[in-house]
Residue, then its C-alpha position, 0 to 999 in steps of 0.5 A: x738547740x743552742x739558740x733556744x737555750x740562749x733565748x731561755x736565759x735571756x728571758x730569765x735574766x730579763x724577768x729576774x731584773x724585772x722582779x728586782x725592779x718590781x721589788x724596789x718599787x713595792x718596797x718604796x710604796x710600802x715606805x711611803x704608805x707607812x709614812x702617810x699612815x704616820x702622818x694621818x695618826x698624828x693629824x687624827x690625834x691633832x683633830x681630837x685634841x683640837x675638838x676637846x679644846x673646842x668643847x672646853x672652850x664652848x662650855x667655858x663661854x656658856x658658863x660665863x654667859x649671865x642667865 
């Protein structure tokens, strides 16, 4: 009976440590995901701005051409 109790306690300790390790990994990946999302949002805003600037520049060039 004592051996069985020790075995169960050992398994429980291992599982507890594993849960903590997995939680650390999940937390780290969540932080990375949030950083990637911020970077993606920033890049999206830059692309939209550059697209608007390109359209404005094309309009300016088109109006400057002699007809």
